[in-house]
C-alpha positions in Angstrom: 8.2 42.2 -20.1 11.0 39.6 -20.4 12.2 37.8 -17.2 15.8 38.1 -16.2 16.8 35.9 -13.3 20.4 37.3 -13.4 22.1 34.2 -12.0 19.5 33.3 -9.4 19.9 29.7 -8.1 17.1 27.4 -9.1 16.4 23.8 -8.0 14.1 21.7 -10.1 13.2 18.4 -8.4 12.1 15.8 -11.0 13.9 17.4 -13.9 14.0 14.2 -15.9 10.2 14.3 -16.5 8.5 16.2 -19.3 7.3 19.1 -17.1 10.5 19.1 -15.0 12.7 19.3 -18.0 10.7 22.1 -19.5 10.8 24.0 -16.3 14.6 23.6 -16.0 15.0 24.9 -19.6 12.7 27.9 -19.0 14.6 29.0 -15.8 17.9 28.5 -17.6 16.8 30.6 -20.6 15.7 33.3 -18.2 19.2 33.5 -16.8 18.9 31.2 -13.8 21.6 28.8 -12.6 19.7 25.5 -12.5 20.3 22.4 -10.5 18.4 19.5 -12.2 17.7 16.9 -9.5 16.3 13.4 -9.8 16.3 10.1 -7.9 19.5 9.2 -9.7 22.1 11.6 -11.0 22.2 9.7 -14.3 18.5 10.4 -14.9 19.0 14.2 -15.0 22.5 14.4 -16.5 21.3 15.0 -20.0 19.0 17.8 -18.9 21.8 19.4 -16.9 24.2 19.2 -19.8 21.7 20.7 -22.2 21.2 23.8 -20.1 24.7 24.1 -18.7 23.5 23.4 -15.1 24.3 20.9 -12.4 22.9 17.4 -12.1 22.2 16.2 -8.6 20.8 13.1 -6.9 17.9 13.8 -4.7 15.5 11.1 -3.6 12.3 12.8 -2.5 11.3 9.7 -0.6 14.4 9.8 1.6 14.1 12.5 4.3 17.6 12.0 5.5 19.0 12.4 2.0 16.9 15.5 1.5 18.2 17.2 4.7 21.8 16.3 3.8 21.3 17.7 0.3 20.2 21.1 1.5 22.8 21.2 4.3 25.6 20.9 1.8 24.4 23.7 -0.4 23.9 27.5 -0.2 20.3 28.9 -0.3 18.3 28.6 -3.4 16.2 31.5 -4.9 13.6 29.2 -6.4 12.6 25.5 -5.7 10.2 23.7 -8.0 8.9 20.2 -7.2 7.6 18.3 -10.2 8.5 14.7 -9.1 5.8 12.2 -8.4 4.9 8.6 -9.1 1.2 7.6 -8.8 -1.0 4.8 -10.0 -4.5 5.3 -11.2 -7.4 3.2 -10.2 -10.7 3.2 -8.3 -10.7 3.4 -4.5 -12.4 0.0 -4.4 -9.8 -1.7 -6.6 -6.5 0.1 -6.2 -4.4 -1.9 -3.7 -4.1 0.0 -0.4 -0.3 -0.2 -0.5 -0.3 1.4 -4.0 -2.6 4.2 -2.7 -0.3 4.8 0.2 2.8 4.9 -2.1 1.1 7.4 -4.3 0.5 9.8 -1.4 4.0 9.1 -0.1 5.4 10.1 -3.5 3.5 13.2 -4.6 2.3 14.7 -1.4 4.9 13.7 1.2 7.7 14.0 -1.4 6.8 17.7 -1.9 6.2 18.1 1.9 9.7 16.8 2.7 11.3 19.1 0.1 9.4 22.2 1.3 10.2 21.3 5.0 14.0 21.1 4.4 14.5 23.6 1.5 16.8 26.5 2.2 15.3 29.4 0.2 16.4 33.0 0.2 13.9 35.6 1.5 11.7 36.8 -1.3 12.3 33.5 -3.2 9.8 30.9 -4.1 8.6 27.3 -3.8 6.3 25.9 -6.5 4.4 22.6 -6.4 2.7 20.8 -9.3 -0.8 19.5 -8.7 -3.4 18.7 -11.4 -6.9 19.4 -12.7 -8.4 16.4 -10.9 -8.4 18.5 -7.7 -11.2 20.6 -9.2 -12.7 18.2 -11.7 -12.8 14.7 -10.1 -12.9 11.5 -12.0 -14.5 8.3 -10.9 -11.4 6.3 -11.9 -8.8 8.7 -10.4 -10.3 9.7 -7.0 -7.0 9.3 -5.2 -5.1 11.6 -7.6 -7.8 14.3 -7.1 -7.4 14.0 -3.3 -3.6 14.2 -3.4 -3.7 17.2 -5.8 -6.2 19.0 -3.5 -4.0 18.2 -0.5 -0.9 19.6 -2.3 -2.7 22.8 -3.1 -3.8 23.2 0.5 -0.2 22.6 1.6 0.9 25.4 -0.7 -1.6 27.9 0.7 -0.7 27.1 4.3 3.0 27.3 3.6 2.6 30.6 1.9 1.7 31.9 5.4 4.1 29.8 7.4 7.2 30.5 5.2 6.4 34.1 4.3 8.1 36.2 2.9 9.1 33.2 0.8 6.3 32.8 -1.7 4.7 29.4 -2.2 2.4 28.6 -5.2 1.0 25.6 -7.0 0.5 25.1 -10.8 -2.3 22.8 -11.8 -1.9 21.3 -15.2 -4.5 19.4 -17.2 -3.5 16.5 -19.5 -0.1 17.3 -20.9 1.7 15.6 -23.8 4.7 14.1 -21.9 6.7 10.9 -22.1 4.5 9.6 -19.2 2.0 8.6 -21.9 4.6 6.6 -23.9 3.6 3.5 -21.9 0.3 3.5 -23.7 -0.1 1.9 -27.1 0.2 4.3 -30.0 -3.5 3.8 -30.9 -4.7 4.4 -27.3 -2.5 7.5 -27.0 -3.8 8.9 -30.3 -7.4 8.3 -29.3 -6.8 10.0 -25.9 -5.2 13.0 -27.5 -7.9 13.3 -30.2 -10.6 13.1 -27.5 -8.9 15.9 -25.5 -8.5 18.1 -28.6 -12.2 17.8 -29.3 -13.4 18.5 -25.8 -11.0 21.2 -24.6 -12.0 24.9 -25.3 -8.4 25.6 -26.6 -8.7 22.7 -29.1 -5.3 21.3 -28.5 -3.2 19.2 -26.1 -1.1 20.8 -23.5 2.6 20.9 -23.8 5.3 20.8 -21.1 6.3 24.3 -22.1 2.8 25.6 -21.3 3.2 24.5 -17.7 6.8 25.7 -17.5 5.7 29.2 -18.5 3.2 29.2 -15.6 5.9 27.9 -13.2 8.2 30.7 -14.2 5.4 33.2 -13.8 4.5 32.3 -10.2 8.1 31.9 -9.2 9.1 35.4 -10.4 6.0 37.4 -9.7 6.6 39.1 -6.4 2.9 39.6 -5.7 1.9 35.9 -6.3 1.7 33.6 -3.2 -0.7 31.1 -1.9 -2.1 30.8 -5.4 -3.1 27.8 -7.6 -2.7 28.6 -11.3 -4.6 26.4 -13.7 -3.0 25.5 -17.0 -5.5 22.9 -18.3 -6.8 24.2 -21.6 -10.2 24.8 -19.9 -10.4 21.3 -18.6 -12.1 22.4 -15.4 -15.0 24.0 -17.3 -15.3 21.7 -20.3 
């Protein structure tokens, strides 16, 4: 069954990223009126233009700016939070300030948005966590802890903010521009390793995650859920 949002208002925070952009495009294609938000308006202008939506500045690290943003706008039907900036590293070696900044970004950023978001009754809030919450890595302990905290936040908010529905989508390794900072050889080796170990035999694409985001946002019987889109990474 096709999804028709029929002009529902959608906010995608972090729309400049690979998953954020794919989510904005998916909601637009389904008939949503999308606001593509990022820490600078310029960072999301191209996304907004491509989908005929609005570009908006929204710094998820600035609580005052977040509250002003929602105060000046009518209620949204769906809010998606994909924005985050975290550094990988072991607990022993990652500087404590970097660890705190990672938590401040991915967890507290989503917390601030959810706290202030004006969402219509029956609407939705969707967070993005990650497979490390269920399949920890010795080199990414912090990311796993943050993802698990985010999923717990989603379950609790599903009760607190009912009948607004709150869900989390948990991706595995996705082919996004985030990996462009790696050398071509290192990226190719990583992708080949993932293809050989994942049951699905391929890398995840942003559109795979966007499809799951659209599902939990529009399924009126889905709340408090964490939907895995990891190619079987949890079980491989």
